[in-house]
DSSP file (Angstrom, degrees, kcal/mol; ACC not computed):
  #  RESIDUE AA STRUCTURE BP1 BP2  ACC     N-H-->O    O-->H-N    N-H-->O    O-->H-N    TCO  KAPPA ALPHA  PHI   PSI    X-CA   Y-CA   Z-CA
    1    1 A X              0   0    0      0, 0.0     2,-0.1     0, 0.0     0, 0.0   0.000 360.0 360.0 360.0 135.1   -5.9   31.1   12.2
    2    2 A X    >>  -     0   0    0      1,-0.1     4,-1.5     4,-0.0     3,-0.5  -0.437 360.0-101.9 -95.3 169.3   -3.9   29.3   14.9
    3    3 A X  H 3> S+     0   0    0      1,-0.2     4,-2.2     2,-0.2     5,-0.2   0.882 121.1  57.1 -56.7 -41.5   -2.1   26.0   14.7
    4    4 A X  H 3> S+     0   0    0      1,-0.2     4,-2.1     2,-0.2    -1,-0.2   0.850 102.1  56.4 -62.2 -33.1   -4.9   24.3   16.7
    5    5 A X  H <> S+     0   0    0     -3,-0.5     4,-1.5     2,-0.2    -1,-0.2   0.910 106.9  48.6 -64.0 -41.2   -7.4   25.4   14.0
    6    6 A X  H  X S+     0   0    0     -4,-1.5     4,-2.7     1,-0.2     3,-0.3   0.919 110.2  51.4 -64.4 -42.0   -5.4   23.7   11.3
    7    7 A X  H  < S+     0   0    0     -4,-2.2    -1,-0.2     1,-0.2    -2,-0.2   0.880 108.4  52.1 -62.3 -37.0   -5.2   20.5   13.4
    8    8 A X  H  < S+     0   0    0     -4,-2.1     3,-0.3    -5,-0.2    -1,-0.2   0.807 112.0  47.1 -68.4 -29.0   -9.0   20.7   13.8
    9    9 A X  H  < S+     0   0    0     -4,-1.5     2,-1.6    -3,-0.3    -2,-0.2   0.922 106.3  56.9 -75.5 -46.8   -9.4   21.0   10.1
   10   10 A X  S  < S+     0   0    0     -4,-2.7    36,-0.3    -5,-0.1    -1,-0.2  -0.438  75.8 157.9 -93.4  64.2   -7.1   18.1    9.1
   11   11 A X     >  -     0   0    0     -2,-1.6     4,-2.8    -3,-0.3     5,-0.2  -0.235  60.3 -98.0 -74.2 170.0   -8.7   15.3   11.0
   12   12 A X  H  > S+     0   0    0      1,-0.2     4,-2.3     2,-0.2     5,-0.2   0.912 126.9  52.4 -56.6 -42.7   -8.2   11.7   10.1
   13   13 A X  H  > S+     0   0    0      2,-0.2     4,-1.3     1,-0.2    -1,-0.2   0.926 111.3  45.1 -60.5 -46.0  -11.6   11.8    8.2
   14   14 A X  H  > S+     0   0    0      2,-0.2     4,-2.4     1,-0.2    -2,-0.2   0.905 112.1  51.7 -66.3 -42.1  -10.5   14.9    6.2
   15   15 A X  H  X S+     0   0    0     -4,-2.8     4,-2.9     1,-0.2    -1,-0.2   0.883 108.8  51.0 -62.7 -38.1   -7.1   13.5    5.4
   16   16 A X  H  < S+     0   0    0     -4,-2.3    -1,-0.2    -5,-0.2    -2,-0.2   0.782 109.5  51.6 -70.3 -26.1   -8.7   10.3    4.2
   17   17 A X  H  < S+     0   0    0     -4,-1.3     3,-0.5    -5,-0.2    -2,-0.2   0.917 113.8  43.0 -69.9 -45.2  -11.0   12.4    2.0
   18   18 A X  H  < S+     0   0    0     -4,-2.4     2,-0.4     1,-0.3    -2,-0.2   0.902 134.7  17.7 -68.2 -43.0   -8.0   14.3    0.5
   19   19 A X  S  < S-     0   0    0     -4,-2.9    25,-0.4    -5,-0.2    -1,-0.3  -0.766  88.4-149.3-132.8  86.2   -5.9   11.1    0.1
   20   20 A X    >   -     0   0    0     -3,-0.5     3,-2.1    -2,-0.4     4,-0.3  -0.196  19.7-122.1 -60.5 144.3   -8.2    8.1    0.2
   21   21 A X  T >  S+     0   0    0      1,-0.3     3,-1.3     2,-0.2     4,-0.4   0.816 109.6  64.6 -55.5 -32.4   -6.7    4.8    1.6
   22   22 A X  T 3> S+     0   0    0      1,-0.3     4,-1.8     2,-0.2    -1,-0.3   0.616  79.9  82.3 -68.1 -11.0   -7.5    3.0   -1.7
   23   23 A X  H <> S+     0   0    0     -3,-2.1     4,-2.6     1,-0.2    -1,-0.3   0.806  81.7  63.5 -65.8 -27.4   -5.1    5.2   -3.5
   24   24 A X  H <> S+     0   0    0     -3,-1.3     4,-2.4    -4,-0.3     5,-0.2   0.947 104.4  45.7 -59.0 -48.6   -2.2    2.9   -2.4
   25   25 A X  H  > S+     0   0    0     -4,-0.4     4,-2.4    -3,-0.2    -2,-0.2   0.898 112.6  50.7 -63.0 -40.0   -3.7    0.0   -4.3
   26   26 A X  H  X S+     0   0    0     -4,-1.8     4,-2.2     2,-0.2    -1,-0.2   0.904 109.5  51.8 -62.6 -40.7   -4.3    2.3   -7.4
   27   27 A X  H  X S+     0   0    0     -4,-2.6     4,-2.2     1,-0.2    -2,-0.2   0.936 113.8  42.1 -60.5 -48.7   -0.6    3.5   -7.1
   28   28 A X  H  X>S+     0   0    0     -4,-2.4     4,-3.2     2,-0.2     6,-0.9   0.822 110.7  56.3 -72.9 -30.0    0.7   -0.1   -7.1
   29   29 A X  H  X5S+     0   0    0     -4,-2.4     4,-1.7    -5,-0.2    -1,-0.2   0.922 112.2  43.2 -63.3 -42.8   -1.6   -1.3   -9.7
   30   30 A X  H  <5S+     0   0    0     -4,-2.2    -2,-0.2    -5,-0.2    -1,-0.2   0.884 119.7  43.5 -67.8 -38.8   -0.3    1.5  -12.0
   31   31 A X  H  <5S+     0   0    0     -4,-2.2    -2,-0.2    -5,-0.2    -3,-0.2   0.923 135.4  10.8 -73.2 -46.2    3.3    0.8  -11.0
   32   32 A X  H  <5S-     0   0    0     -4,-3.2    -3,-0.2    -5,-0.1    -2,-0.2   0.511  94.7-115.3-115.3  -9.1    3.3   -3.0  -11.1
   33   33 A X  S  <<S+     0   0    0     -4,-1.7     2,-0.3    -5,-0.6    -4,-0.2   0.529  97.8  69.5  81.8   4.7    0.1   -4.0  -12.8
   34   34 A X    >   -     0   0    0     -6,-0.9     3,-1.9     1,-0.1     4,-0.2  -0.842  67.5-152.6-158.6 114.7   -1.1   -5.7   -9.5
   35   35 A X  G >  S+     0   0    0     -2,-0.3     3,-1.6     1,-0.3    -7,-0.1   0.793  94.8  67.0 -60.0 -29.2   -2.0   -3.8   -6.3
   36   36 A X  G 3  S+     0   0    0      1,-0.3    -1,-0.3    -8,-0.1    -7,-0.0   0.629  87.1  69.7 -70.6 -10.9   -1.0   -6.9   -4.2
   37   37 A X  G <  S+     0   0    0     -3,-1.9    -1,-0.3    -9,-0.1    -2,-0.2   0.617  74.6 110.9 -78.3 -12.4    2.6   -6.3   -5.2
   38   38 A X    <   -     0   0    0     -3,-1.6     3,-0.0    -4,-0.2   -13,-0.0  -0.394  56.6-156.8 -67.8 138.3    2.8   -3.2   -3.1
   39   39 A X  S    S+     0   0    0     -2,-0.1    24,-2.6     1,-0.1     2,-0.3   0.564  70.7  24.9 -90.9 -10.9    5.0   -3.4    0.0
   40   40 A X  E     -A   62   0A   0     22,-0.3     2,-0.4   -16,-0.1    22,-0.2  -0.974  68.6-121.0-151.0 160.8    3.3   -0.6    1.9
   41   41 A X  E     -A   61   0A   0     20,-2.7    20,-2.6    -2,-0.3     2,-0.5  -0.848  29.4-140.8-101.3 143.6    0.1    1.4    2.4
   42   42 A X  E     +A   60   0A   0     -2,-0.4     2,-0.3   -21,-0.3   -18,-0.3  -0.900  23.7 171.7-109.5 129.8    0.3    5.2    1.9
   43   43 A X  E     -A   59   0A   0     16,-1.9    16,-3.0    -2,-0.5     2,-0.5  -0.970  29.9-126.0-132.5 153.7   -1.5    7.7    4.1
   44   44 A X  E     -A   58   0A   0    -25,-0.4     2,-0.4    -2,-0.3    14,-0.2  -0.855  29.0-171.1 -97.6 130.5   -1.4   11.4    4.4
   45   45 A X  E     -A   57   0A   0     12,-2.8    12,-2.3    -2,-0.5     2,-0.4  -0.973  21.3-130.0-126.2 136.3   -0.7   12.8    7.9
   46   46 A X  E     +A   56   0A   0     -2,-0.4    10,-0.3   -36,-0.3     3,-0.1  -0.716  26.1 175.4 -83.0 131.3   -0.9   16.4    9.1
   47   47 A X  E     -     0   0A   0      8,-3.1     2,-0.3    -2,-0.4     9,-0.2   0.591  46.7 -85.5-113.7 -16.9    2.3   17.4   10.9
   48   48 A X  E     -A   55   0A   0      7,-1.3     7,-3.3   -42,-0.1    -1,-0.4  -0.921  38.4 -87.2 143.3-169.1    1.8   21.1   11.7
   49   49 A X  E     +A   54   0A   0     -2,-0.3     2,-0.3     5,-0.2     5,-0.2  -0.976  25.3 179.9-141.0 151.8    2.2   24.6   10.4
   50   50 A X  E >   -A   53   0A   0      3,-2.0     3,-3.0    -2,-0.3    -2,-0.0  -0.889  59.5 -45.0-140.4 173.8    4.9   27.2   10.3
   51   51 A X  T 3  S-     0   0    0     -2,-0.3     3,-0.1     1,-0.3    78,-0.0  -0.142 127.1 -12.3 -47.7 112.5    4.9   30.7    8.8
   52   52 A X  T 3  S+     0   0    0      1,-0.1    77,-2.3    76,-0.1     2,-0.4   0.580 120.8  91.2  75.2  11.0    3.3   30.4    5.3
   53   53 A X  E <   -AB  50 128A   0     -3,-3.0    -3,-2.0    75,-0.3     2,-0.5  -0.995  57.2-153.4-141.9 143.5    3.4   26.6    5.2
   54   54 A X  E     -AB  49 127A   0     73,-2.3    73,-2.6    -2,-0.4     2,-0.5  -0.968  25.3-146.0-108.5 133.1    1.3   23.6    6.1
   55   55 A X  E     +AB  48 126A   0     -7,-3.3    -8,-3.1    -2,-0.5    -7,-1.3  -0.873  25.5 162.8-108.7 126.2    3.4   20.5    6.8
   56   56 A X  E     -AB  46 125A   0     69,-2.5    69,-2.5    -2,-0.5     2,-0.3  -0.824  20.2-150.2-129.5 168.5    2.3   17.0    6.0
   57   57 A X  E     -AB  45 124A   0    -12,-2.3   -12,-2.8    -2,-0.3     2,-0.7  -0.996  15.3-134.8-139.1 142.4    3.9   13.6    5.6
   58   58 A X  E     -AB  44 123A   0     65,-2.8    65,-2.2    -2,-0.3     2,-0.5  -0.886  28.0-148.8 -87.7 121.1    3.1   10.6    3.5
   59   59 A X  E     -AB  43 122A   0    -16,-3.0   -16,-1.9    -2,-0.7     2,-0.7  -0.827   6.6-159.6 -94.1 127.4    3.4    7.6    5.8
   60   60 A X  E     -AB  42 121A   0     61,-3.3    61,-2.0    -2,-0.5     2,-0.5  -0.909  13.1-170.1-108.1 104.1    4.5    4.4    4.1
   61   61 A X  E     -AB  41 120A   0    -20,-2.6   -20,-2.7    -2,-0.7    59,-0.2  -0.853  26.2-112.9-104.6 125.4    3.4    1.6    6.4
   62   62 A X  E     -A   40   0A   0     57,-2.3   -22,-0.3    -2,-0.5     2,-0.2  -0.237  28.5-130.1 -56.4 135.0    4.7   -1.9    5.7
   63   63 A X    >   -     0   0    0    -24,-2.6     3,-2.2     1,-0.1    -1,-0.1  -0.589  38.3 -85.0 -82.9 149.6    2.1   -4.4    4.6
   64   64 A X  T 3  S+     0   0    0      1,-0.3    -1,-0.1    -2,-0.2     3,-0.1  -0.278 115.3  11.8 -55.3 134.2    1.9   -7.7    6.3
   65   65 A X  T 3  S+     0   0    0      1,-0.3    -1,-0.3    -3,-0.1     2,-0.2   0.504 110.0 103.6  77.4   4.1    4.3  -10.2    4.8
   66   66 A X    <   -     0   0    0     -3,-2.2     2,-0.5   -27,-0.2    -1,-0.3  -0.666  68.5-122.6-112.7 169.3    6.1   -7.5    2.7
   67   67 A X        -     0   0    0     -2,-0.2     2,-1.4    -3,-0.1    52,-0.1  -0.961   6.0-154.9-117.7 123.6    9.4   -5.8    3.2
   68   68 A X        -     0   0    0     -2,-0.5     2,-0.1    50,-0.3    -6,-0.1  -0.574  30.9-179.5 -92.6  70.9    9.6   -2.0    3.5
   69   69 A X    >>  -     0   0    0     -2,-1.4     3,-1.9     1,-0.1     4,-0.7  -0.442  37.0-123.0 -76.3 145.5   13.2   -1.9    2.2
   70   70 A X  H >> S+     0   0    0      1,-0.3     4,-2.5     2,-0.2     3,-1.3   0.862 110.9  62.4 -53.6 -39.2   15.0    1.5    1.9
   71   71 A X  H 34 S+     0   0    0      1,-0.3    -1,-0.3     2,-0.2     4,-0.3   0.708 101.0  54.3 -66.0 -16.5   15.6    0.9   -1.8
   72   72 A X  H <4 S+     0   0    0     -3,-1.9    -1,-0.3     1,-0.1    -2,-0.2   0.697 119.0  30.7 -83.5 -20.3   11.8    0.8   -2.3
   73   73 A X  H X< S+     0   0    0     -3,-1.3     3,-1.4    -4,-0.7     4,-0.3   0.680  97.0  76.3-116.1 -21.0   11.2    4.2   -0.7
   74   74 A X  T 3< S+     0   0    0     -4,-2.5     3,-0.4     1,-0.3    39,-0.3   0.770  97.9  49.4 -71.0 -23.3   14.2    6.5   -1.1
   75   75 A X  T >> S+     0   0    0     -4,-0.3     4,-1.3    -5,-0.2     3,-0.5   0.455  86.1  96.0 -87.8   0.0   13.4    7.3   -4.8
   76   76 A X  H <>  +     0   0    0     -3,-1.4     4,-3.9     1,-0.2     5,-0.3   0.822  65.9  68.3 -65.9 -34.1    9.8    8.1   -3.9
   77   77 A X  H 3> S+     0   0    0     -3,-0.4     4,-1.9    -4,-0.3    -1,-0.2   0.927 106.0  43.1 -52.0 -44.7   10.0   11.9   -3.6
   78   78 A X  H <> S+     0   0    0     -3,-0.5     4,-0.9     2,-0.2    -1,-0.2   0.902 116.5  47.6 -66.2 -40.8   10.7   12.2   -7.3
   79   79 A X  H >X S+     0   0    0     -4,-1.3     4,-2.4     1,-0.2     3,-0.8   0.938 111.5  50.3 -64.9 -46.9    8.0    9.7   -8.1
   80   80 A X  H 3< S+     0   0    0     -4,-3.9     8,-0.5     1,-0.2    -1,-0.2   0.851 104.2  59.5 -62.2 -34.5    5.5   11.4   -5.9
   81   81 A X  H 3< S+     0   0    0     -4,-1.9    -1,-0.2    -5,-0.3    -2,-0.2   0.829 121.3  23.8 -61.0 -31.0    6.2   14.8   -7.4
   82   82 A X  H << S+     0   0    0     -4,-0.9     2,-0.2    -3,-0.8    -2,-0.2   0.622  89.2 112.4-112.4 -16.8    5.1   13.5  -10.9
   83   83 A X     X  -     0   0    0     -4,-2.4     4,-2.5     1,-0.1     5,-0.3  -0.432  54.8-148.6 -74.1 127.6    2.8   10.5  -10.4
   84   84 A X  T  4 S+     0   0    0     -2,-0.2    -1,-0.1     1,-0.2   -57,-0.0   0.753  96.7  53.6 -66.9 -23.9   -0.8   11.2  -11.5
   85   85 A X  T  4 S+     0   0    0      1,-0.2    -1,-0.2   -58,-0.1   -58,-0.1   0.879 110.4  45.2 -78.5 -37.2   -2.3    8.9   -8.9
   86   86 A X  T  4 S-     0   0    0     -7,-0.1    -2,-0.2    -3,-0.1     5,-0.2   0.919  91.1-176.9 -66.4 -43.2   -0.5   10.6   -6.0
   87   87 A X     X  -     0   0    0     -4,-2.5     4,-2.3     1,-0.1     3,-0.3   0.905  13.4-176.5  52.2  63.5   -1.6   13.8   -7.7
   88   88 A X  H  > S+     0   0    0     -8,-0.5     4,-2.5    -5,-0.3     5,-0.1   0.813  82.2  57.8 -62.9 -30.3    0.0   16.5   -5.5
   89   89 A X  H  > S+     0   0    0      2,-0.2     4,-2.0     1,-0.2    -1,-0.2   0.917 109.4  45.5 -63.7 -40.6   -1.6   19.3   -7.5
   90   90 A X  H  > S+     0   0    0     -3,-0.3     4,-2.4     2,-0.2    -2,-0.2   0.881 110.8  52.4 -67.9 -38.9   -5.0   17.7   -6.6
   91   91 A X  H  X S+     0   0    0     -4,-2.3     4,-2.5     2,-0.2    -2,-0.2   0.921 109.1  51.1 -61.1 -43.4   -3.9   17.3   -3.0
   92   92 A X  H  X S+     0   0    0     -4,-2.5     4,-2.6     1,-0.2    -2,-0.2   0.911 110.0  49.1 -60.8 -43.3   -3.0   21.0   -2.9
   93   93 A X  H  X S+     0   0    0     -4,-2.0     4,-2.7     1,-0.2    -1,-0.2   0.911 111.9  49.0 -62.2 -42.0   -6.4   21.9   -4.4
   94   94 A X  H  X S+     0   0    0     -4,-2.4     4,-1.9     2,-0.2    -2,-0.2   0.878 110.9  49.8 -67.2 -37.3   -8.2   19.8   -1.8
   95   95 A X  H  X S+     0   0    0     -4,-2.5     4,-0.8     2,-0.2    -2,-0.2   0.945 112.0  48.2 -63.8 -47.6   -6.1   21.3    1.1
   96   96 A X  H ><>S+     0   0    0     -4,-2.6     3,-1.1     1,-0.2     5,-0.7   0.922 110.4  51.3 -58.7 -44.8   -7.0   24.8   -0.2
   97   97 A X  H ><5S+     0   0    0     -4,-2.7     3,-1.5     1,-0.3    -1,-0.2   0.868 104.5  58.0 -60.3 -36.8  -10.7   23.8   -0.4
   98   98 A X  H 3<5S+     0   0    0     -4,-1.9    -1,-0.3     1,-0.3    -2,-0.2   0.702  96.3  64.3 -65.7 -19.8  -10.5   22.6    3.2
   99   99 A X  T X<5S-     0   0    0     -3,-1.1     3,-2.2    -4,-0.8    -1,-0.3   0.320 104.0-130.4 -90.0   7.8   -9.4   26.0    4.3
  100  100 A X  T < 5 -     0   0    0     -3,-1.5    -3,-0.1     1,-0.3    -2,-0.1   0.802  64.7 -55.8  50.0  41.0  -12.7   27.6    3.2
  101  101 A X  T 3 <S+     0   0    0     -5,-0.7    -1,-0.3     2,-0.3    -4,-0.1   0.482 113.2 111.7  77.9   1.1  -11.2   30.4    1.2
  102  102 A X  S <  S+     0   0    0     -3,-2.2     2,-0.3    -6,-0.2    -2,-0.1   0.768  84.1  20.8 -78.0 -25.4   -9.2   31.7    4.1
  103  103 A X        -     0   0    0     -7,-0.3     2,-0.4    -4,-0.2    -2,-0.3  -0.972  69.4-138.1-140.4 153.3   -5.9   30.7    2.5
  104  104 A X        -     0   0    0     -2,-0.3    26,-1.8    -3,-0.1     2,-0.7  -0.912  19.0-132.4-108.8 141.3   -4.6   30.0   -1.0
  105  105 A X  E     +C  129   0A   0     -2,-0.4    24,-0.3    24,-0.2     3,-0.1  -0.855  25.7 179.4 -93.9 115.0   -2.3   27.1   -1.7
  106  106 A X  E     -     0   0A   0     22,-2.8     2,-0.3    -2,-0.7    23,-0.1   0.380  55.5 -39.7-102.5   2.6    0.5   28.5   -3.8
  107  107 A X  E     -C  128   0A   0     21,-0.7    21,-2.3   -15,-0.1     2,-0.3  -0.908  51.4-125.1 158.2 175.8    2.7   25.5   -4.3
  108  108 A X  E     -C  127   0A   0     -2,-0.3     2,-0.3    19,-0.3    19,-0.2  -0.965   7.1-155.8-148.0 162.1    4.2   22.4   -2.7
  109  109 A X  E     -C  126   0A   0     17,-2.3    17,-2.6    -2,-0.3     2,-0.4  -0.982  11.3-144.6-145.4 131.1    7.6   20.8   -2.1
  110  110 A X  E     -C  125   0A   0     -2,-0.3    15,-0.3    15,-0.2     2,-0.1  -0.808  19.0-155.0 -96.3 132.8    8.4   17.2   -1.4
  111  111 A X  E     -     0   0A   0     13,-3.3     2,-0.2    -2,-0.4     3,-0.1  -0.226  31.5 -70.9 -93.8-172.5   11.3   16.4    1.0
  112  112 A X  E     -     0   0A   0      1,-0.1    12,-0.6    11,-0.1    -1,-0.1  -0.538  53.8 -97.6 -84.1 146.8   13.6   13.4    1.3
  113  113 A X  E     -C  123   0A   0    -39,-0.3     2,-0.4    -2,-0.2    10,-0.2  -0.356  38.7-161.6 -61.7 137.0   12.4   10.0    2.6
  114  114 A X  E     -C  122   0A   0      8,-2.9     8,-3.0    -3,-0.1     2,-0.8  -0.979  15.0-136.1-123.0 138.7   13.1    9.4    6.2
  115  115 A X  E     +C  121   0A   0     -2,-0.4     6,-0.2     6,-0.2     3,-0.1  -0.833  25.1 172.5 -92.5 109.8   13.1    6.0    7.9
  116  116 A X  E    S-     0   0A   0      4,-1.7     2,-0.3    -2,-0.8     5,-0.2   0.810  70.6 -22.8 -84.7 -33.0   11.2    6.3   11.2
  117  117 A X  E >  S-C  120   0A   0      3,-2.3     3,-0.6     1,-0.0    -1,-0.3  -0.944  74.6 -86.9-161.1 176.9   11.3    2.5   11.8
  118  118 A X  T 3  S+     0   0    0     -2,-0.3   -50,-0.3     1,-0.2     3,-0.1   0.772 130.3  40.4 -62.7 -25.3   11.6   -0.8   10.0
  119  119 A X  T 3  S+     0   0    0      1,-0.2   -57,-2.3   -58,-0.1     2,-0.4   0.488 115.8  51.1-102.8  -5.8    7.8   -0.6    9.5
  120  120 A X  E <   +BC  61 117A   0     -3,-0.6    -3,-2.3   -59,-0.2    -4,-1.7  -0.962  51.3 171.7-143.4 121.0    7.4    3.1    8.8
  121  121 A X  E     -BC  60 115A   0    -61,-2.0   -61,-3.3    -2,-0.4     2,-0.4  -0.905  18.9-152.3-117.0 152.6    9.0    5.4    6.3
  122  122 A X  E     -BC  59 114A   0     -8,-3.0    -8,-2.9    -2,-0.3     2,-0.5  -0.962  13.1-160.1-129.9 146.3    7.8    9.0    5.7
  123  123 A X  E     -BC  58 113A   0    -65,-2.2   -65,-2.8    -2,-0.4   -10,-0.2  -0.956  24.3-144.0-120.6 107.6    8.0   11.4    2.8
  124  124 A X  E     -B   57   0A   0    -12,-0.6   -13,-3.3    -2,-0.5     2,-0.3  -0.423  19.0-178.0 -73.8 147.1    7.5   15.0    4.0
  125  125 A X  E     -BC  56 110A   0    -69,-2.5   -69,-2.5   -15,-0.3     2,-0.4  -0.974   7.9-160.9-144.5 130.5    5.6   17.4    1.8
  126  126 A X  E     -BC  55 109A   0    -17,-2.6   -17,-2.3    -2,-0.3     2,-0.5  -0.877   5.5-151.8-113.2 146.1    5.0   21.1    2.6
  127  127 A X  E     -BC  54 108A   0    -73,-2.6   -73,-2.3    -2,-0.4     2,-0.4  -0.971  15.6-134.0-118.8 123.6    2.3   23.3    1.0
  128  128 A X  E     -BC  53 107A   0    -21,-2.3   -22,-2.8    -2,-0.5   -21,-0.7  -0.619  31.1-179.5 -77.4 128.3    2.9   27.0    0.7
  129  129 A X  E       C   0 105A   0    -77,-2.3   -24,-0.2    -2,-0.4   -26,-0.0  -0.934 360.0 360.0-127.7 152.5   -0.2   29.0    1.8
  130  130 A X              0   0    0    -26,-1.8   -25,-0.1    -2,-0.3    -1,-0.1   0.257 360.0 360.0-155.3 360.0   -1.0   32.7    2.0
């Protein structure tokens, strides 16, 4: 399977199936007891593939009237690894299922938060496949 095939699989529609937009509100409701307290919306984005890995990013997009401060996002890799609403094990299962049995997802790794702009921070996550 080539890189273009993976891109064709992980369309916006499929990514929203794997990580629904409403999960941001659920995450902040669990964290703060009120979804409206969240400073950003979280989406899953496909970034590409390399030998034995699929590369994704969680995009953290500032919500109107909120502040996407670095101190809110730099601790997220550890939180995302463990948080049941983010559910990376479930995301891995959904990614594997999307590959129609052609590949198995054998694990994942969360990288460090990167600030792409004042309005967008990203948390990379790679999924090992074979």
